[in-house]
C-alpha positions as CSV (number, residue, x, y, z in Angstrom):
1,M,64.6,83.7,77.5
2,T,66.8,86.4,79.3
3,A,69.9,87.0,77.4
4,R,72.9,86.7,80.1
5,V,75.3,89.5,78.8
6,G,78.8,89.5,80.3
7,V,80.6,92.6,81.2
8,V,84.2,93.0,81.6
9,T,85.6,95.1,84.0
10,F,89.5,95.5,83.8
11,P,91.7,97.8,86.3
12,G,90.9,101.1,84.5
13,S,87.6,100.4,83.1
14,L,85.2,103.4,83.5
15,D,81.6,102.6,81.4
16,D,81.2,99.0,83.0
17,R,78.6,99.9,85.0
18,D,76.6,102.3,82.7
19,A,77.2,99.2,80.0
20,A,75.1,97.1,82.9
21,R,72.7,99.8,83.3
22,A,72.0,99.8,79.4
23,I,72.0,95.7,79.3
24,R,69.3,95.9,81.8
25,I,67.1,98.8,79.8
26,C,67.4,96.5,77.0
27,G,65.6,93.6,78.4
28,A,68.9,91.6,79.2
29,E,70.5,90.3,82.6
30,P,74.1,92.3,82.9
31,V,76.6,89.4,84.5
32,P,79.9,90.9,85.8
33,L,82.9,89.6,85.1
34,W,86.4,90.0,86.3
35,H,89.5,90.4,84.2
36,D,91.4,88.0,86.5
37,D,88.7,84.9,85.8
38,A,89.3,83.0,82.9
39,D,85.2,81.7,83.5
40,L,82.7,83.2,81.1
41,H,79.6,81.7,83.4
42,G,78.1,80.6,80.7
43,V,77.1,84.3,79.0
44,D,75.3,84.7,75.9
45,A,77.3,87.4,75.2
46,V,80.2,89.8,76.3
47,V,80.2,93.9,76.3
48,L,84.0,94.9,76.9
49,P,83.4,98.5,78.1
50,G,84.9,102.0,77.5
51,G,87.6,103.0,79.7
52,F,91.7,102.6,80.2
53,S,92.2,99.3,80.8
54,Y,95.3,98.7,82.2
55,G,96.2,102.7,82.3
56,D,96.5,102.3,78.5
57,Y,100.3,101.3,79.7
58,L,102.2,100.4,76.2
59,R,99.2,100.8,74.1
60,C,95.4,101.1,74.5
61,G,94.4,97.6,75.1
62,A,97.6,96.1,74.5
63,I,97.9,94.6,78.1
64,A,94.3,93.8,78.3
65,R,94.7,91.2,75.4
66,F,96.5,89.5,77.8
67,A,94.2,89.3,80.6
68,P,92.8,85.6,81.8
69,V,89.0,86.5,81.0
70,M,90.5,86.7,77.2
71,S,91.6,83.1,77.4
72,E,88.2,81.8,77.1
73,L,86.6,84.8,75.4
74,V,89.1,84.8,72.3
75,P,88.4,81.0,70.9
76,A,84.6,81.7,72.0
77,A,84.7,84.7,69.4
78,E,87.0,83.2,66.6
79,S,84.6,80.1,66.7
80,G,81.5,82.5,65.9
81,R,79.9,81.1,69.0
82,L,80.3,84.3,71.0
83,P,78.7,87.7,70.0
84,V,81.2,90.0,71.3
85,L,81.0,93.8,71.3
86,G,83.9,96.2,72.1
87,I,83.3,99.9,72.9
88,C,85.9,102.6,72.6
89,N,88.6,101.0,74.9
90,G,86.8,97.6,74.1
91,F,87.0,98.2,70.4
92,Q,91.1,98.7,71.3
93,I,91.0,95.4,72.9
94,L,89.4,93.5,69.9
95,C,91.6,95.2,67.9
96,E,94.6,94.2,69.8
97,S,93.6,90.6,70.5
98,H,93.1,90.0,66.3
99,L,89.6,89.5,66.9
100,L,89.0,92.5,64.9
101,P,91.5,93.9,61.9
102,G,93.2,97.2,62.0
103,A,94.1,99.5,65.3
104,L,93.2,102.4,66.7
105,T,95.7,105.2,66.7
106,R,96.0,108.8,68.4
107,N,93.4,111.0,67.0
108,A,94.4,113.2,64.0
109,N,93.9,116.6,66.0
110,Q,96.6,115.1,68.9
111,H,93.5,116.1,71.2
112,F,91.0,114.0,73.4
113,I,87.6,114.6,71.5
114,C,84.3,114.3,73.7
115,R,81.1,115.2,71.6
116,D,77.9,113.9,70.3
117,Q,78.7,112.4,66.8
118,R,76.4,111.5,64.1
119,V,77.4,108.2,62.6
120,R,75.6,105.7,60.1
121,V,74.8,102.2,60.2
122,E,76.6,100.6,57.5
123,T,75.3,96.8,57.9
124,T,72.7,95.4,59.9
125,D,74.1,91.8,59.0
126,T,75.8,91.4,62.7
127,A,74.7,90.2,66.0
128,W,74.7,93.6,67.4
129,T,72.9,95.9,64.6
130,G,70.1,93.7,63.5
131,Q,67.2,95.7,64.6
132,Y,68.5,98.6,62.5
133,H,68.1,99.4,59.1
134,T,70.8,100.2,56.7
135,G,71.7,103.7,56.1
136,Q,69.9,104.8,59.6
137,E,71.6,107.4,61.3
138,L,72.5,107.4,64.8
139,L,73.4,110.5,67.4
140,L,76.1,108.8,69.8
141,P,78.7,110.3,72.8
142,L,82.2,109.8,71.3
143,K,84.7,110.2,73.7
144,S,88.2,109.2,73.3
145,N,92.1,110.0,72.7
146,E,92.7,106.9,70.5
147,G,89.8,106.9,68.3
148,N,91.7,107.0,64.9
149,Y,90.8,104.0,63.0
150,V,93.6,103.0,60.8
151,A,94.3,99.6,58.2
152,A,96.3,98.8,55.1
153,P,94.5,99.7,52.1
154,E,93.7,96.2,51.2
155,T,92.3,95.6,54.4
156,L,89.9,98.3,54.4
157,D,88.8,97.5,50.6
158,T,88.3,93.9,52.3
159,L,86.2,95.6,54.8
160,E,84.1,97.5,52.5
161,R,83.7,94.5,49.9
162,D,82.4,92.1,52.6
163,G,80.3,94.6,54.1
164,R,82.0,94.4,57.4
165,V,82.2,98.3,57.9
166,V,79.5,98.8,60.5
167,L,79.4,102.4,61.5
168,R,80.9,105.5,59.5
169,Y,81.2,109.1,60.9
170,V,78.5,111.8,59.1
171,G,79.7,114.7,58.1
172,G,83.7,113.8,58.0
173,S,85.6,111.8,60.4
174,P,86.5,113.6,63.5
175,N,89.6,111.6,64.5
176,G,91.1,111.3,61.3
177,A,89.7,107.6,60.6
178,H,90.5,106.0,57.6
179,R,87.3,106.4,55.4
180,G,85.3,107.7,58.2
181,I,85.2,104.3,59.8
182,A,83.6,104.2,63.3
183,G,83.0,100.5,63.5
184,V,83.7,97.1,61.9
185,T,82.7,93.5,62.6
186,N,84.7,90.3,61.8
187,E,83.8,87.2,59.2
188,H,81.0,86.1,60.9
189,G,79.4,89.2,62.0
190,N,79.5,88.3,65.8
191,V,82.3,90.3,66.7
192,V,81.8,94.1,66.7
193,G,83.8,96.9,67.8
194,V,82.5,100.6,67.8
195,M,84.4,104.0,68.8
196,P,81.4,105.9,70.0
197,H,79.3,104.8,73.0
198,P,76.0,103.3,72.3
199,E,75.4,102.6,76.2
200,H,75.4,106.3,76.9
201,A,72.3,106.7,74.3
202,T,70.1,104.3,76.0
203,A,68.3,106.6,78.3
204,A,66.5,110.3,77.2
205,L,67.4,111.7,80.6
206,T,70.7,111.2,80.2
207,G,72.0,110.8,76.9
208,P,71.6,113.0,73.6
209,S,69.4,110.0,72.2
210,V,68.3,106.6,72.7
211,D,69.9,105.6,69.2
212,G,71.9,103.3,71.1
213,R,69.6,100.7,72.4
214,G,69.3,99.3,69.1
215,F,72.6,97.2,69.6
216,L,71.7,95.3,72.8
217,T,67.6,95.0,71.5
218,S,69.3,93.2,68.3
219,L,71.2,90.8,70.8
220,V,68.5,90.4,72.8
221,A,65.9,89.8,69.7
222,R,68.8,87.3,68.0
223,A,69.0,85.3,71.6
224,G,65.1,84.8,71.8
225,G,64.1,87.4,74.4
226,A,61.5,89.8,74.7
227,V,62.6,93.3,73.7
228,P,60.9,95.5,75.8
229,A,58.5,97.8,74.6
230,G,59.7,101.1,73.6
231,T,63.0,100.4,73.4
232,A,63.5,99.1,69.9
233,A,66.2,100.9,67.8
234,G,64.6,104.1,66.6
235,A,62.2,104.6,69.2
236,R,62.1,107.5,71.1
Protein backbone atom coordinates (compact mmCIF):
# COMPACT_ATOMS: atom_id res chain seq x y z
CA MET A 1 0.00 0.00 0.00
CA THR A 2 1.37 3.40 -0.99
CA ALA A 3 0.66 6.12 1.54
CA ARG A 4 -1.05 9.21 0.11
CA VAL A 5 0.31 12.36 1.74
CA GLY A 6 -1.44 15.65 1.14
CA VAL A 7 0.63 18.81 0.72
CA VAL A 8 -1.33 22.00 1.35
CA THR A 9 -0.57 25.05 -0.78
CA PHE A 10 -1.52 28.40 0.73
CA PRO A 11 -1.02 31.76 -0.98
CA GLY A 12 2.63 32.45 -0.19
CA SER A 13 3.73 28.84 0.32
CA LEU A 14 7.30 28.31 -0.89
CA ASP A 15 8.22 24.74 -0.07
CA ASP A 16 5.18 22.79 -1.23
CA ARG A 17 6.93 21.44 -4.33
CA ASP A 18 10.01 20.49 -2.33
CA ALA A 19 7.80 18.69 0.17
CA ALA A 20 6.03 16.80 -2.63
CA ARG A 21 9.36 15.76 -4.13
CA ALA A 22 10.65 14.57 -0.74
CA ILE A 23 7.46 12.57 -0.18
CA ARG A 24 7.95 10.86 -3.54
CA ILE A 25 11.62 10.09 -2.80
CA CYS A 26 10.60 8.42 0.44
CA GLY A 27 8.06 6.09 -1.13
CA ALA A 28 4.73 7.87 -0.72
CA GLU A 29 2.40 9.57 -3.17
CA PRO A 30 2.13 13.36 -2.80
CA VAL A 31 -1.40 14.72 -3.20
CA PRO A 32 -1.76 18.47 -3.81
CA LEU A 33 -4.32 20.13 -1.55
CA TRP A 34 -5.50 23.69 -2.19
CA HIS A 35 -6.06 26.03 0.75
CA ASP A 36 -9.56 26.94 -0.45
CA ASP A 37 -10.75 23.32 -0.70
CA ALA A 38 -12.27 21.87 2.48
CA ASP A 39 -11.93 18.29 1.15
CA LEU A 40 -8.79 16.36 2.15
CA HIS A 41 -9.53 13.77 -0.56
CA GLY A 42 -8.99 10.79 1.71
CA VAL A 43 -5.25 11.29 2.24
CA ASP A 44 -3.42 9.25 4.87
CA ALA A 45 -1.46 12.21 6.22
CA VAL A 46 -0.89 15.92 5.58
CA VAL A 47 2.18 18.15 5.37
CA LEU A 48 1.84 21.89 5.97
CA PRO A 49 4.92 23.27 4.18
CA GLY A 50 7.13 26.26 4.81
CA GLY A 51 6.76 29.70 3.31
CA PHE A 52 4.86 32.87 4.12
CA SER A 53 1.18 31.90 4.05
CA TYR A 54 -1.01 34.90 3.26
CA GLY A 55 2.10 37.07 3.40
CA ASP A 56 2.50 36.50 7.16
CA TYR A 57 0.01 39.33 7.71
CA LEU A 58 -1.16 39.81 11.33
CA ARG A 59 1.11 36.98 12.51
CA CYS A 60 2.73 34.01 10.85
CA GLY A 61 -0.02 31.44 10.31
CA ALA A 62 -2.74 33.62 11.84
CA ILE A 63 -4.79 33.82 8.63
CA ALA A 64 -3.97 30.32 7.36
CA ARG A 65 -5.65 28.78 10.41
CA PHE A 66 -8.99 29.99 9.01
CA ALA A 67 -8.47 28.54 5.51
CA PRO A 68 -11.23 26.13 4.37
CA VAL A 69 -8.76 23.23 4.20
CA MET A 70 -8.26 23.53 7.96
CA SER A 71 -11.96 22.89 8.65
CA GLU A 72 -11.50 19.17 7.99
CA LEU A 73 -7.86 18.95 8.99
CA VAL A 74 -8.20 20.31 12.53
CA PRO A 75 -10.86 17.88 13.85
CA ALA A 76 -9.18 14.91 12.16
CA ALA A 77 -5.85 15.86 13.72
CA GLU A 78 -7.38 16.55 17.15
CA SER A 79 -8.92 13.07 17.19
CA GLY A 80 -5.53 11.45 16.62
CA ARG A 81 -6.66 9.91 13.33
CA LEU A 82 -4.72 12.10 10.89
CA PRO A 83 -0.93 12.46 11.01
CA VAL A 84 0.06 16.07 10.31
CA LEU A 85 3.57 17.47 9.91
CA GLY A 86 4.02 21.23 10.02
CA ILE A 87 7.36 22.53 8.78
CA CYS A 88 8.46 26.10 9.63
CA ASN A 89 5.41 28.15 8.57
CA GLY A 90 3.44 24.92 8.91
CA PHE A 91 4.59 24.71 12.54
CA GLN A 92 3.39 28.28 13.04
CA ILE A 93 0.01 27.38 11.54
CA LEU A 94 -0.33 24.39 13.88
CA CYS A 95 0.33 26.60 16.90
CA GLU A 96 -2.12 29.25 15.68
CA SER A 97 -4.71 26.48 15.19
CA HIS A 98 -4.11 25.27 18.77
CA LEU A 99 -3.16 21.83 17.52
CA LEU A 100 0.19 22.38 19.23
CA PRO A 101 0.97 24.45 22.33
CA GLY A 102 3.12 27.55 22.41
CA ALA A 103 3.93 30.10 19.73
CA LEU A 104 6.68 31.00 17.27
CA THR A 105 7.95 34.56 17.68
CA ARG A 106 10.64 36.77 16.16
CA ASN A 107 14.16 35.38 16.35
CA ALA A 108 15.99 36.72 19.39
CA ASN A 109 18.65 38.37 17.21
CA GLN A 110 15.91 40.13 15.17
CA HIS A 111 17.35 38.72 11.94
CA PHE A 112 16.32 36.10 9.41
CA ILE A 113 18.35 32.94 9.99
CA CYS A 114 19.45 30.74 7.09
CA ARG A 115 21.93 28.00 7.98
CA ASP A 116 22.42 24.27 8.27
CA GLN A 117 21.60 23.35 11.84
CA ARG A 118 22.24 20.29 13.98
CA VAL A 119 19.29 19.06 16.00
CA ARG A 120 18.80 16.08 18.27
CA VAL A 121 15.87 13.68 18.16
CA GLU A 122 14.26 13.69 21.60
CA THR A 123 11.44 11.21 21.00
CA THR A 124 10.63 8.53 18.45
CA ASP A 125 7.12 8.03 19.80
CA THR A 126 5.37 9.97 17.03
CA ALA A 127 3.94 9.19 13.60
CA TRP A 128 6.83 11.10 12.02
CA THR A 129 9.93 10.04 13.99
CA GLY A 130 9.58 6.29 14.46
CA GLN A 131 12.44 5.51 12.07
CA TYR A 132 14.97 7.50 14.11
CA HIS A 133 16.48 6.63 17.48
CA THR A 134 16.39 8.84 20.55
CA GLY A 135 19.50 11.00 20.76
CA GLN A 136 20.23 10.78 17.03
CA GLU A 137 21.65 14.02 15.63
CA LEU A 138 20.39 15.37 12.31
CA LEU A 139 21.75 18.09 10.04
CA LEU A 140 18.82 20.04 8.61
CA PRO A 141 18.42 23.44 6.91
CA LEU A 142 16.95 26.18 9.10
CA LYS A 143 15.49 29.29 7.47
CA SER A 144 13.11 31.51 9.36
CA ASN A 145 12.48 34.94 10.81
CA GLU A 146 9.97 33.84 13.45
CA GLY A 147 11.42 30.57 14.68
CA ASN A 148 11.73 31.39 18.36
CA TYR A 149 9.55 28.82 20.15
CA VAL A 150 8.01 30.21 23.34
CA ALA A 151 5.56 28.80 25.86
CA ALA A 152 4.57 29.29 29.48
CA PRO A 153 6.91 27.57 31.98
CA GLU A 154 4.19 25.11 33.01
CA THR A 155 3.58 24.22 29.35
CA LEU A 156 7.28 23.63 28.81
CA ASP A 157 7.39 21.44 31.92
CA THR A 158 4.46 19.40 30.60
CA LEU A 159 6.11 18.93 27.21
CA GLU A 160 9.32 17.75 28.87
CA ARG A 161 7.55 15.47 31.35
CA ASP A 162 5.33 13.85 28.73
CA GLY A 163 8.11 13.32 26.18
CA ARG A 164 6.55 15.69 23.67
CA VAL A 165 9.70 17.60 22.70
CA VAL A 166 10.52 16.14 19.28
CA LEU A 167 13.68 18.01 18.29
CA ARG A 168 16.16 20.14 20.22
CA TYR A 169 18.89 22.38 18.84
CA VAL A 170 22.45 21.16 19.36
CA GLY A 171 25.08 23.66 20.48
CA GLY A 172 22.62 26.27 21.73
CA SER A 173 19.46 27.77 20.33
CA PRO A 174 20.16 29.88 17.21
CA ASN A 175 16.88 31.79 17.53
CA GLY A 176 16.32 32.02 21.28
CA ALA A 177 13.81 29.17 21.44
CA HIS A 178 12.89 28.24 25.00
CA ARG A 179 14.90 25.25 26.21
CA GLY A 180 16.36 24.90 22.72
CA ILE A 181 13.13 23.40 21.40
CA ALA A 182 13.05 22.93 17.62
CA GLY A 183 9.95 20.74 17.41
CA VAL A 184 7.05 19.44 19.50
CA THR A 185 4.16 17.00 19.23
CA ASN A 186 0.62 16.72 20.58
CA GLU A 187 -0.74 14.26 23.14
CA HIS A 188 -1.49 11.62 20.49
CA GLY A 189 1.87 11.89 18.70
CA ASN A 190 0.18 12.30 15.33
CA VAL A 191 0.71 16.06 15.00
CA VAL A 192 4.32 17.26 14.82
CA GLY A 193 5.68 20.74 14.21
CA VAL A 194 9.35 21.40 13.45
CA MET A 195 11.17 24.61 12.62
CA PRO A 196 14.04 23.06 10.56
CA HIS A 197 13.28 21.73 7.08
CA PRO A 198 13.53 17.93 6.72
CA GLU A 199 12.19 18.12 3.14
CA HIS A 200 15.36 19.96 2.13
CA ALA A 201 17.51 17.13 3.48
CA THR A 202 16.28 14.15 1.47
CA ALA A 203 18.56 14.28 -1.60
CA ALA A 204 22.35 14.28 -1.29
CA LEU A 205 22.76 16.47 -4.38
CA THR A 206 20.74 19.39 -3.04
CA GLY A 207 20.80 19.10 0.75
CA PRO A 208 23.42 19.22 3.50
CA SER A 209 22.48 15.63 4.35
CA VAL A 210 19.69 13.13 3.83
CA ASP A 211 18.82 13.14 7.51
CA GLY A 212 15.34 14.48 6.83
CA ARG A 213 14.19 11.30 5.13
CA GLY A 214 13.29 9.67 8.42
CA PHE A 215 10.31 11.96 8.96
CA LEU A 216 8.68 10.69 5.80
CA THR A 217 9.86 7.08 5.89
CA SER A 218 8.47 6.89 9.43
CA LEU A 219 5.07 7.82 8.04
CA VAL A 220 5.41 5.36 5.14
CA ALA A 221 6.35 2.51 7.49
CA ARG A 222 3.50 3.40 9.84
CA ALA A 223 1.04 3.25 6.94
CA GLY A 224 2.26 -0.23 6.04
CA GLY A 225 4.09 0.83 2.90
CA ALA A 226 7.50 -0.24 1.66
CA VAL A 227 10.35 2.13 2.47
CA PRO A 228 12.54 2.44 -0.66
CA ALA A 229 16.03 0.96 -0.37
CA GLY A 230 18.58 3.49 0.81
CA THR A 231 16.04 5.95 2.24
CA ALA A 232 15.81 4.67 5.80
CA ALA A 233 16.72 7.13 8.55
CA GLY A 234 20.46 7.44 8.81
CA ALA A 235 21.11 6.06 5.31
CA ARG A 236 23.71 7.93 3.31
